[in-house]
TORKOL-4160 file (C-alpha; in steps of 0.2 Angstrom, whole numbers, padded with zeros to 4 digits, m for minus):
426
<pt num="1" X="0000" Y="0000" Z="0000"/>
<pt num="2" X="0015" Y="0012" Z="0003"/>
<pt num="3" X="0022" Y="0008" Z="m0014"/>
<pt num="4" X="0005" Y="0013" Z="m0022"/>
<pt num="5" X="0005" Y="0029" Z="m0012"/>
<pt num="6" X="0022" Y="0033" Z="m0019"/>
<pt num="7" X="0016" Y="0029" Z="m0037"/>
<pt num="8" X="0002" Y="0042" Z="m0036"/>
<pt num="9" X="0003" Y="0061" Z="m0040"/>
<pt num="10" X="0001" Y="0075" Z="m0028"/>
<pt num="11" X="m0017" Y="0082" Z="m0028"/>
<pt num="12" X="m0020" Y="0101" Z="m0029"/>
<pt num="13" X="m0019" Y="0111" Z="m0013"/>
<pt num="14" X="m0038" Y="0114" Z="m0007"/>
<pt num="15" X="m0039" Y="0120" Z="0010"/>
<pt num="16" X="m0056" Y="0113" Z="0015"/>
<pt num="17" X="m0060" Y="0109" Z="0033"/>
<pt num="18" X="m0063" Y="0091" Z="0038"/>
<pt num="19" X="m0080" Y="0085" Z="0041"/>
<pt num="20" X="m0087" Y="0089" Z="0059"/>
<pt num="21" X="m0092" Y="0071" Z="0061"/>
<pt num="22" X="m0073" Y="0066" Z="0062"/>
<pt num="23" X="m0071" Y="0077" Z="0078"/>
<pt num="24" X="m0086" Y="0071" Z="0086"/>
<pt num="25" X="m0080" Y="0053" Z="0086"/>
<pt num="26" X="m0063" Y="0057" Z="0094"/>
<pt num="27" X="m0068" Y="0064" Z="0111"/>
<pt num="28" X="m0053" Y="0068" Z="0122"/>
<pt num="29" X="m0041" Y="0057" Z="0112"/>
<pt num="30" X="m0027" Y="0065" Z="0102"/>
<pt num="31" X="m0029" Y="0062" Z="0083"/>
<pt num="32" X="m0017" Y="0052" Z="0073"/>
<pt num="33" X="m0008" Y="0057" Z="0057"/>
<pt num="34" X="m0020" Y="0047" Z="0045"/>
<pt num="35" X="m0035" Y="0055" Z="0054"/>
<pt num="36" X="m0030" Y="0073" Z="0049"/>
<pt num="37" X="m0037" Y="0081" Z="0034"/>
<pt num="38" X="m0027" Y="0078" Z="0018"/>
<pt num="39" X="m0022" Y="0096" Z="0017"/>
<pt num="40" X="m0013" Y="0095" Z="0034"/>
<pt num="41" X="m0002" Y="0081" Z="0028"/>
<pt num="42" X="0009" Y="0092" Z="0017"/>
<pt num="43" X="0014" Y="0105" Z="0030"/>
<pt num="44" X="0016" Y="0092" Z="0043"/>
<pt num="45" X="0028" Y="0081" Z="0032"/>
<pt num="46" X="0037" Y="0097" Z="0025"/>
<pt num="47" X="0039" Y="0107" Z="0041"/>
<pt num="48" X="0039" Y="0094" Z="0056"/>
<pt num="49" X="0051" Y="0081" Z="0048"/>
<pt num="50" X="0069" Y="0085" Z="0041"/>
<pt num="51" X="0072" Y="0077" Z="0023"/>
<pt num="52" X="0086" Y="0065" Z="0029"/>
<pt num="53" X="0075" Y="0058" Z="0043"/>
<pt num="54" X="0060" Y="0056" Z="0031"/>
<pt num="55" X="0071" Y="0047" Z="0019"/>
<pt num="56" X="0077" Y="0035" Z="0033"/>
<pt num="57" X="0059" Y="0032" Z="0038"/>
<pt num="58" X="0053" Y="0028" Z="0020"/>
<pt num="59" X="0068" Y="0017" Z="0018"/>
<pt num="60" X="0063" Y="0008" Z="0034"/>
<pt num="61" X="0045" Y="0006" Z="0029"/>
<pt num="62" X="0050" Y="0000" Z="0011"/>
<pt num="63" X="0064" Y="m0011" Z="0018"/>
<pt num="64" X="0076" Y="m0003" Z="0005"/>
<pt num="65" X="0084" Y="0014" Z="0001"/>
<pt num="66" X="0071" Y="0025" Z="m0007"/>
<pt num="67" X="0080" Y="0030" Z="m0024"/>
<pt num="68" X="0069" Y="0046" Z="m0026"/>
<pt num="69" X="0072" Y="0065" Z="m0027"/>
<pt num="70" X="0067" Y="0076" Z="m0012"/>
<pt num="71" X="0050" Y="0081" Z="m0021"/>
<pt num="72" X="0045" Y="0063" Z="m0025"/>
<pt num="73" X="0050" Y="0058" Z="m0008"/>
<pt num="74" X="0039" Y="0072" Z="0000"/>
<pt num="75" X="0024" Y="0068" Z="m0012"/>
<pt num="76" X="0025" Y="0049" Z="m0009"/>
<pt num="77" X="0025" Y="0052" Z="0010"/>
<pt num="78" X="0010" Y="0064" Z="0010"/>
<pt num="79" X="0000" Y="0051" Z="m0001"/>
<pt num="80" X="0004" Y="0037" Z="0012"/>
<pt num="81" X="m0002" Y="0048" Z="0026"/>
<pt num="82" X="m0020" Y="0047" Z="0020"/>
<pt num="83" X="m0023" Y="0030" Z="0028"/>
<pt num="84" X="m0015" Y="0019" Z="0041"/>
<pt num="85" X="0000" Y="0009" Z="0035"/>
<pt num="86" X="0018" Y="0005" Z="0040"/>
<pt num="87" X="0025" Y="0022" Z="0034"/>
<pt num="88" X="0011" Y="0032" Z="0043"/>
<pt num="89" X="0013" Y="0023" Z="0059"/>
<pt num="90" X="0032" Y="0026" Z="0058"/>
<pt num="91" X="0029" Y="0044" Z="0055"/>
<pt num="92" X="0017" Y="0045" Z="0069"/>
<pt num="93" X="0029" Y="0037" Z="0081"/>
<pt num="94" X="0043" Y="0049" Z="0076"/>
<pt num="95" X="0033" Y="0064" Z="0077"/>
<pt num="96" X="0026" Y="0060" Z="0095"/>
<pt num="97" X="0044" Y="0056" Z="0100"/>
<pt num="98" X="0052" Y="0071" Z="0093"/>
<pt num="99" X="0039" Y="0083" Z="0100"/>
<pt num="100" X="0034" Y="0075" Z="0116"/>
<pt num="101" X="0039" Y="0090" Z="0127"/>
<pt num="102" X="0028" Y="0101" Z="0117"/>
<pt num="103" X="0013" Y="0089" Z="0117"/>
<pt num="104" X="0014" Y="0087" Z="0136"/>
<pt num="105" X="0014" Y="0106" Z="0138"/>
<pt num="106" X="m0001" Y="0108" Z="0126"/>
<pt num="107" X="m0012" Y="0096" Z="0136"/>
<pt num="108" X="m0015" Y="0110" Z="0148"/>
<pt num="109" X="m0026" Y="0118" Z="0135"/>
<pt num="110" X="m0044" Y="0114" Z="0139"/>
<pt num="111" X="m0053" Y="0125" Z="0125"/>
<pt num="112" X="m0050" Y="0129" Z="0107"/>
<pt num="113" X="m0046" Y="0147" Z="0112"/>
<pt num="114" X="m0032" Y="0142" Z="0124"/>
<pt num="115" X="m0025" Y="0131" Z="0111"/>
<pt num="116" X="m0025" Y="0145" Z="0098"/>
<pt num="117" X="m0017" Y="0156" Z="0111"/>
<pt num="118" X="m0003" Y="0144" Z="0113"/>
<pt num="119" X="m0001" Y="0143" Z="0094"/>
<pt num="120" X="0000" Y="0162" Z="0092"/>
<pt num="121" X="0014" Y="0162" Z="0106"/>
<pt num="122" X="0024" Y="0149" Z="0096"/>
<pt num="123" X="0022" Y="0159" Z="0080"/>
<pt num="124" X="0028" Y="0175" Z="0088"/>
<pt num="125" X="0043" Y="0165" Z="0095"/>
<pt num="126" X="0047" Y="0158" Z="0078"/>
<pt num="127" X="0047" Y="0140" Z="0082"/>
<pt num="128" X="0032" Y="0132" Z="0074"/>
<pt num="129" X="0036" Y="0114" Z="0070"/>
<pt num="130" X="0032" Y="0106" Z="0087"/>
<pt num="131" X="0018" Y="0118" Z="0091"/>
<pt num="132" X="0010" Y="0114" Z="0074"/>
<pt num="133" X="0010" Y="0095" Z="0076"/>
<pt num="134" X="0004" Y="0097" Z="0095"/>
<pt num="135" X="m0010" Y="0109" Z="0090"/>
<pt num="136" X="m0016" Y="0099" Z="0075"/>
<pt num="137" X="m0017" Y="0082" Z="0085"/>
<pt num="138" X="m0025" Y="0091" Z="0100"/>
<pt num="139" X="m0043" Y="0085" Z="0104"/>
<pt num="140" X="m0049" Y="0103" Z="0106"/>
<pt num="141" X="m0043" Y="0108" Z="0088"/>
<pt num="142" X="m0058" Y="0112" Z="0079"/>
<pt num="143" X="m0060" Y="0112" Z="0059"/>
<pt num="144" X="m0059" Y="0131" Z="0059"/>
<pt num="145" X="m0043" Y="0131" Z="0069"/>
<pt num="146" X="m0036" Y="0117" Z="0059"/>
<pt num="147" X="m0040" Y="0127" Z="0043"/>
<pt num="148" X="m0032" Y="0143" Z="0050"/>
<pt num="149" X="m0017" Y="0133" Z="0055"/>
<pt num="150" X="m0014" Y="0126" Z="0038"/>
<pt num="151" X="m0017" Y="0144" Z="0030"/>
<pt num="152" X="m0005" Y="0152" Z="0042"/>
<pt num="153" X="0008" Y="0138" Z="0040"/>
<pt num="154" X="0006" Y="0140" Z="0021"/>
<pt num="155" X="0011" Y="0159" Z="0022"/>
<pt num="156" X="0025" Y="0155" Z="0034"/>
<pt num="157" X="0032" Y="0143" Z="0022"/>
<pt num="158" X="0032" Y="0157" Z="0008"/>
<pt num="159" X="0040" Y="0169" Z="0021"/>
<pt num="160" X="0053" Y="0156" Z="0026"/>
<pt num="161" X="0057" Y="0153" Z="0007"/>
<pt num="162" X="0060" Y="0172" Z="0004"/>
<pt num="163" X="0070" Y="0173" Z="0020"/>
<pt num="164" X="0080" Y="0158" Z="0015"/>
<pt num="165" X="0084" Y="0166" Z="m0002"/>
<pt num="166" X="0090" Y="0182" Z="0007"/>
<pt num="167" X="0100" Y="0171" Z="0020"/>
<pt num="168" X="0107" Y="0161" Z="0005"/>
<pt num="169" X="0113" Y="0177" Z="m0003"/>
<pt num="170" X="0120" Y="0183" Z="0014"/>
<pt num="171" X="0128" Y="0166" Z="0016"/>
<pt num="172" X="0136" Y="0166" Z="m0001"/>
<pt num="173" X="0143" Y="0184" Z="0003"/>
<pt num="174" X="0149" Y="0178" Z="0020"/>
<pt num="175" X="0157" Y="0162" Z="0011"/>
<pt num="176" X="0167" Y="0174" Z="m0001"/>
<pt num="177" X="0172" Y="0185" Z="0013"/>
<pt num="178" X="0177" Y="0169" Z="0023"/>
<pt num="179" X="0187" Y="0163" Z="0009"/>
<pt num="180" X="0196" Y="0179" Z="0008"/>
<pt num="181" X="0200" Y="0179" Z="0026"/>
<pt num="182" X="0205" Y="0161" Z="0025"/>
<pt num="183" X="0218" Y="0166" Z="0012"/>
<pt num="184" X="0224" Y="0180" Z="0022"/>
<pt num="185" X="0225" Y="0169" Z="0037"/>
<pt num="186" X="0235" Y="0156" Z="0027"/>
<pt num="187" X="0247" Y="0170" Z="0022"/>
<pt num="188" X="0249" Y="0176" Z="0041"/>
<pt num="189" X="0251" Y="0158" Z="0047"/>
<pt num="190" X="0264" Y="0155" Z="0034"/>
<pt num="191" X="0273" Y="0171" Z="0039"/>
<pt num="192" X="0271" Y="0166" Z="0057"/>
<pt num="193" X="0278" Y="0148" Z="0054"/>
<pt num="194" X="0293" Y="0155" Z="0045"/>
<pt num="195" X="0296" Y="0167" Z="0059"/>
<pt num="196" X="0294" Y="0154" Z="0072"/>
<pt num="197" X="0306" Y="0143" Z="0062"/>
<pt num="198" X="0319" Y="0157" Z="0060"/>
<pt num="199" X="0318" Y="0161" Z="0079"/>
<pt num="200" X="0319" Y="0142" Z="0083"/>
<pt num="201" X="0335" Y="0141" Z="0073"/>
<pt num="202" X="0342" Y="0157" Z="0081"/>
<pt num="203" X="0338" Y="0150" Z="0098"/>
<pt num="204" X="0346" Y="0134" Z="0094"/>
<pt num="205" X="0362" Y="0143" Z="0088"/>
<pt num="206" X="0362" Y="0153" Z="0104"/>
<pt num="207" X="0360" Y="0138" Z="0114"/>
<pt num="208" X="0375" Y="0130" Z="0106"/>
<pt num="209" X="0385" Y="0145" Z="0108"/>
<pt num="210" X="0380" Y="0146" Z="0127"/>
<pt num="211" X="0385" Y="0128" Z="0129"/>
<pt num="212" X="0402" Y="0131" Z="0121"/>
<pt num="213" X="0405" Y="0146" Z="0132"/>
<pt num="214" X="0400" Y="0136" Z="0147"/>
<pt num="215" X="0412" Y="0122" Z="0142"/>
<pt num="216" X="0426" Y="0135" Z="0139"/>
<pt num="217" X="0422" Y="0143" Z="0156"/>
<pt num="218" X="0422" Y="0126" Z="0164"/>
<pt num="219" X="0439" Y="0122" Z="0156"/>
<pt num="220" X="0446" Y="0138" Z="0161"/>
<pt num="221" X="0440" Y="0136" Z="0179"/>
<pt num="222" X="0447" Y="0118" Z="0179"/>
<pt num="223" X="0464" Y="0125" Z="0173"/>
<pt num="224" X="0464" Y="0138" Z="0186"/>
<pt num="225" X="0460" Y="0126" Z="0200"/>
<pt num="226" X="0474" Y="0114" Z="0194"/>
<pt num="227" X="0486" Y="0128" Z="0193"/>
<pt num="228" X="0481" Y="0134" Z="0211"/>
<pt num="229" X="0483" Y="0116" Z="0217"/>
<pt num="230" X="0500" Y="0115" Z="0209"/>
<pt num="231" X="0505" Y="0132" Z="0217"/>
<pt num="232" X="0499" Y="0126" Z="0234"/>
<pt num="233" X="0509" Y="0110" Z="0232"/>
<pt num="234" X="0525" Y="0120" Z="0227"/>
<pt num="235" X="0522" Y="0132" Z="0241"/>
<pt num="236" X="0520" Y="0117" Z="0254"/>
<pt num="237" X="0536" Y="0109" Z="0246"/>
<pt num="238" X="0546" Y="0126" Z="0246"/>
<pt num="239" X="0539" Y="0136" Z="0261"/>
<pt num="240" X="0552" Y="0150" Z="0257"/>
<pt num="241" X="0548" Y="0152" Z="0239"/>
<pt num="242" X="0540" Y="0169" Z="0240"/>
<pt num="243" X="0554" Y="0176" Z="0250"/>
<pt num="244" X="0567" Y="0169" Z="0238"/>
<pt num="245" X="0557" Y="0176" Z="0223"/>
<pt num="246" X="0558" Y="0193" Z="0232"/>
<pt num="247" X="0576" Y="0191" Z="0235"/>
<pt num="248" X="0579" Y="0187" Z="0217"/>
<pt num="249" X="0570" Y="0202" Z="0211"/>
<pt num="250" X="0580" Y="0213" Z="0223"/>
<pt num="251" X="0596" Y="0204" Z="0217"/>
<pt num="252" X="0591" Y="0208" Z="0198"/>
<pt num="253" X="0588" Y="0226" Z="0203"/>
<pt num="254" X="0605" Y="0227" Z="0212"/>
<pt num="255" X="0614" Y="0219" Z="0197"/>
<pt num="256" X="0606" Y="0231" Z="0186"/>
<pt num="257" X="0611" Y="0245" Z="0197"/>
<pt num="258" X="0629" Y="0238" Z="0199"/>
<pt num="259" X="0630" Y="0237" Z="0180"/>
<pt num="260" X="0625" Y="0255" Z="0178"/>
<pt num="261" X="0638" Y="0260" Z="0192"/>
<pt num="262" X="0651" Y="0250" Z="0183"/>
<pt num="263" X="0647" Y="0259" Z="0167"/>
<pt num="264" X="0648" Y="0276" Z="0176"/>
<pt num="265" X="0665" Y="0271" Z="0184"/>
<pt num="266" X="0672" Y="0267" Z="0167"/>
<pt num="267" X="0667" Y="0283" Z="0160"/>
<pt num="268" X="0674" Y="0292" Z="0176"/>
<pt num="269" X="0690" Y="0283" Z="0173"/>
<pt num="270" X="0691" Y="0288" Z="0155"/>
<pt num="271" X="0688" Y="0306" Z="0161"/>
<pt num="272" X="0702" Y="0304" Z="0175"/>
<pt num="273" X="0714" Y="0297" Z="0162"/>
<pt num="274" X="0711" Y="0312" Z="0150"/>
<pt num="275" X="0712" Y="0324" Z="0165"/>
<pt num="276" X="0729" Y="0316" Z="0170"/>
<pt num="277" X="0736" Y="0317" Z="0153"/>
<pt num="278" X="0731" Y="0335" Z="0151"/>
<pt num="279" X="0739" Y="0339" Z="0168"/>
<pt num="280" X="0755" Y="0330" Z="0164"/>
<pt num="281" X="0755" Y="0340" Z="0147"/>
<pt num="282" X="0752" Y="0356" Z="0157"/>
<pt num="283" X="0766" Y="0353" Z="0169"/>
<pt num="284" X="0778" Y="0349" Z="0155"/>
<pt num="285" X="0773" Y="0365" Z="0147"/>
<pt num="286" X="0776" Y="0375" Z="0163"/>
<pt num="287" X="0793" Y="0368" Z="0165"/>
<pt num="288" X="0798" Y="0375" Z="0148"/>
<pt num="289" X="0789" Y="0391" Z="0150"/>
<pt num="290" X="0798" Y="0408" Z="0155"/>
<pt num="291" X="0800" Y="0415" Z="0172"/>
<pt num="292" X="0786" Y="0421" Z="0182"/>
<pt num="293" X="0791" Y="0439" Z="0180"/>
<pt num="294" X="0790" Y="0437" Z="0162"/>
<pt num="295" X="0774" Y="0428" Z="0162"/>
<pt num="296" X="0766" Y="0440" Z="0175"/>
<pt num="297" X="0771" Y="0458" Z="0171"/>
<pt num="298" X="0763" Y="0465" Z="0187"/>
<pt num="299" X="0764" Y="0456" Z="0203"/>
<pt num="300" X="0749" Y="0463" Z="0210"/>
<pt num="301" X="0737" Y="0457" Z="0197"/>
<pt num="302" X="0723" Y="0445" Z="0204"/>
<pt num="303" X="0723" Y="0427" Z="0200"/>
<pt num="304" X="0711" Y="0421" Z="0186"/>
<pt num="305" X="0694" Y="0413" Z="0190"/>
<pt num="306" X="0690" Y="0396" Z="0186"/>
<pt num="307" X="0683" Y="0395" Z="0169"/>
<pt num="308" X="0665" Y="0389" Z="0167"/>
<pt num="309" X="0660" Y="0375" Z="0155"/>
<pt num="310" X="0655" Y="0384" Z="0140"/>
<pt num="311" X="0643" Y="0370" Z="0134"/>
<pt num="312" X="0632" Y="0372" Z="0150"/>
<pt num="313" X="0629" Y="0390" Z="0149"/>
<pt num="314" X="0610" Y="0394" Z="0146"/>
<pt num="315" X="0606" Y="0376" Z="0148"/>
<pt num="316" X="0593" Y="0368" Z="0158"/>
<pt num="317" X="0601" Y="0356" Z="0171"/>
<pt num="318" X="0589" Y="0344" Z="0180"/>
<pt num="319" X="0596" Y="0336" Z="0196"/>
<pt num="320" X="0586" Y="0321" Z="0201"/>
<pt num="321" X="0588" Y="0315" Z="0220"/>
<pt num="322" X="0601" Y="0321" Z="0232"/>
<pt num="323" X="0600" Y="0328" Z="0249"/>
<pt num="324" X="0587" Y="0341" Z="0252"/>
<pt num="325" X="0599" Y="0351" Z="0263"/>
<pt num="326" X="0611" Y="0353" Z="0248"/>
<pt num="327" X="0598" Y="0359" Z="0235"/>
<pt num="328" X="0603" Y="0377" Z="0238"/>
<pt num="329" X="0621" Y="0373" Z="0235"/>
<pt num="330" X="0617" Y="0363" Z="0220"/>
<pt num="331" X="0608" Y="0378" Z="0213"/>
<pt num="332" X="0622" Y="0390" Z="0217"/>
<pt num="333" X="0634" Y="0379" Z="0207"/>
<pt num="334" X="0623" Y="0378" Z="0192"/>
<pt num="335" X="0619" Y="0396" Z="0192"/>
<pt num="336" X="0637" Y="0401" Z="0194"/>
<pt num="337" X="0641" Y="0393" Z="0177"/>
<pt num="338" X="0626" Y="0401" Z="0169"/>
<pt num="339" X="0614" Y="0386" Z="0169"/>
<pt num="340" X="0596" Y="0385" Z="0174"/>
<pt num="341" X="0594" Y="0373" Z="0189"/>
<pt num="342" X="0578" Y="0361" Z="0190"/>
<pt num="343" X="0577" Y="0349" Z="0205"/>
<pt num="344" X="0566" Y="0333" Z="0208"/>
<pt num="345" X="0568" Y="0323" Z="0224"/>
<pt num="346" X="0567" Y="0306" Z="0215"/>
<pt num="347" X="0549" Y="0302" Z="0221"/>
<pt num="348" X="0552" Y="0305" Z="0239"/>
<pt num="349" X="0539" Y="0319" Z="0240"/>
<pt num="350" X="0538" Y="0325" Z="0222"/>
<pt num="351" X="0526" Y="0316" Z="0210"/>
<pt num="352" X="0534" Y="0304" Z="0199"/>
<pt num="353" X="0522" Y="0309" Z="0185"/>
<pt num="354" X="0531" Y="0326" Z="0185"/>
<pt num="355" X="0548" Y="0318" Z="0182"/>
<pt num="356" X="0544" Y="0314" Z="0164"/>
<pt num="357" X="0540" Y="0333" Z="0160"/>
<pt num="358" X="0556" Y="0338" Z="0169"/>
<pt num="359" X="0566" Y="0325" Z="0159"/>
<pt num="360" X="0559" Y="0331" Z="0143"/>
<pt num="361" X="0563" Y="0349" Z="0146"/>
<pt num="362" X="0581" Y="0346" Z="0153"/>
<pt num="363" X="0597" Y="0348" Z="0142"/>
<pt num="364" X="0608" Y="0339" Z="0155"/>
<pt num="365" X="0602" Y="0326" Z="0168"/>
<pt num="366" X="0611" Y="0324" Z="0185"/>
<pt num="367" X="0606" Y="0308" Z="0193"/>
<pt num="368" X="0611" Y="0306" Z="0212"/>
<pt num="369" X="0611" Y="0287" Z="0213"/>
<pt num="370" X="0614" Y="0288" Z="0232"/>
<pt num="371" X="0598" Y="0297" Z="0236"/>
<pt num="372" X="0585" Y="0291" Z="0223"/>
<pt num="373" X="0571" Y="0278" Z="0222"/>
<pt num="374" X="0573" Y="0263" Z="0211"/>
<pt num="375" X="0558" Y="0268" Z="0200"/>
<pt num="376" X="0565" Y="0286" Z="0197"/>
<pt num="377" X="0582" Y="0279" Z="0194"/>
<pt num="378" X="0576" Y="0267" Z="0180"/>
<pt num="379" X="0564" Y="0280" Z="0173"/>
<pt num="380" X="0579" Y="0293" Z="0171"/>
<pt num="381" X="0590" Y="0280" Z="0164"/>
<pt num="382" X="0577" Y="0273" Z="0151"/>
<pt num="383" X="0573" Y="0291" Z="0146"/>
<pt num="384" X="0591" Y="0296" Z="0143"/>
<pt num="385" X="0594" Y="0280" Z="0133"/>
<pt num="386" X="0579" Y="0282" Z="0122"/>
<pt num="387" X="0582" Y="0301" Z="0118"/>
<pt num="388" X="0601" Y="0301" Z="0118"/>
<pt num="389" X="0601" Y="0314" Z="0131"/>
<pt num="390" X="0617" Y="0317" Z="0142"/>
<pt num="391" X="0615" Y="0310" Z="0159"/>
<pt num="392" X="0628" Y="0311" Z="0173"/>
<pt num="393" X="0627" Y="0298" Z="0188"/>
<pt num="394" X="0634" Y="0305" Z="0205"/>
<pt num="395" X="0636" Y="0292" Z="0219"/>
<pt num="396" X="0640" Y="0304" Z="0233"/>
<pt num="397" X="0626" Y="0317" Z="0236"/>
<pt num="398" X="0639" Y="0330" Z="0242"/>
<pt num="399" X="0642" Y="0347" Z="0234"/>
<pt num="400" X="0660" Y="0344" Z="0231"/>
<pt num="401" X="0656" Y="0328" Z="0221"/>
<pt num="402" X="0643" Y="0337" Z="0210"/>
<pt num="403" X="0656" Y="0351" Z="0207"/>
<pt num="404" X="0670" Y="0338" Z="0202"/>
<pt num="405" X="0658" Y="0329" Z="0190"/>
<pt num="406" X="0652" Y="0346" Z="0182"/>
<pt num="407" X="0670" Y="0353" Z="0181"/>
<pt num="408" X="0682" Y="0339" Z="0177"/>
<pt num="409" X="0697" Y="0351" Z="0175"/>
<pt num="410" X="0694" Y="0359" Z="0192"/>
<pt num="411" X="0709" Y="0350" Z="0199"/>
<pt num="412" X="0720" Y="0356" Z="0185"/>
<pt num="413" X="0714" Y="0374" Z="0187"/>
<pt num="414" X="0717" Y="0374" Z="0206"/>
<pt num="415" X="0734" Y="0367" Z="0203"/>
<pt num="416" X="0738" Y="0381" Z="0191"/>
<pt num="417" X="0731" Y="0394" Z="0203"/>
<pt num="418" X="0743" Y="0387" Z="0217"/>
<pt num="419" X="0758" Y="0388" Z="0206"/>
<pt num="420" X="0754" Y="0406" Z="0201"/>
<pt num="421" X="0753" Y="0410" Z="0220"/>
<pt num="422" X="0769" Y="0402" Z="0223"/>
<pt num="423" X="0778" Y="0411" Z="0209"/>
<pt num="424" X="0771" Y="0428" Z="0215"/>
<pt num="425" X="0773" Y="0429" Z="0234"/>
<pt num="426" X="0766" Y="0444" Z="0242"/>
């Protein structure tokens, strides 16, 4: 019988109320699907049941998959609902199960007016599928109410179709916008993935560098610890190592000082040999010279003064070291020969930083080796060696030693003076 229903065509939609005798026979019992008017089947099947569910129920009733289009499937189900059969019973059970909550709520309506009020509330809310089925099958649904429900559902379907078209247009626009946004999102995700990859590689490189730095630091610390351990062992083995090292440094300094003194001594010996040779030549010359009366025309003429060194006149002479009490005498000797005297105490009270400036400005440097610090001594010696500046080393800080150093022919001049006085007695 279901197969025959699917073979028929759909009748024209004529919204005529069912005969009143049908409602008088029902009493208080809810009506079944096949007891409704033929015009009610179309909106019930089209609105209350989704197409996939309808296709499933038709296939279950026919014991096979229904190879029909949506329209043919709808028409066949509507035709099958006009009488009681396997398909109409399945549809009845599914509708009751699907809208059981609405059906229980609509049982409270005891009059047609209350039922119609519930239906209008459902229309205003926009959910009409369940209320439509519950109102049609309600015992208090009159033919006039059923006809009004069918007419209103017919108009709602038209409005739903128009709304669906509008929504479809909006949906298509949203789909296009969504596709554009998806493309942009893909680009952003690709860029983010690339950045994450670069940052991950950079982070890995920095981690490797950090591990290498930590390994190098660990090796350095280990080496330092080993060297400290070896040094501790050496110090335990040789408890006098540090004093020995200090003595060795002092010994090296003394050796350097001794070498400098030896060099100065050799220079002084050369000067002494030269002075002795000049003295011998002078004595030999005096032995061959005429008498004192011939050499000295007037007996009352004063003796000549000691000649000053011509190469020291108008020169800056720096004296480094010496006794502080003899500085005035040092100055008088230098100024007596026409030189400019500059003194530096060798780092005892004066700043060693000022010594470099004094050394640069001096034409002759006198180093008092007996009264000078080691640092000042080596600084004077290094400067004079680098610049080729004349430097005179004086061991004895006395005034006479300074005079003998500056005037190597002083002894010869004094001897000549004594000879002149002997030749011209008062």
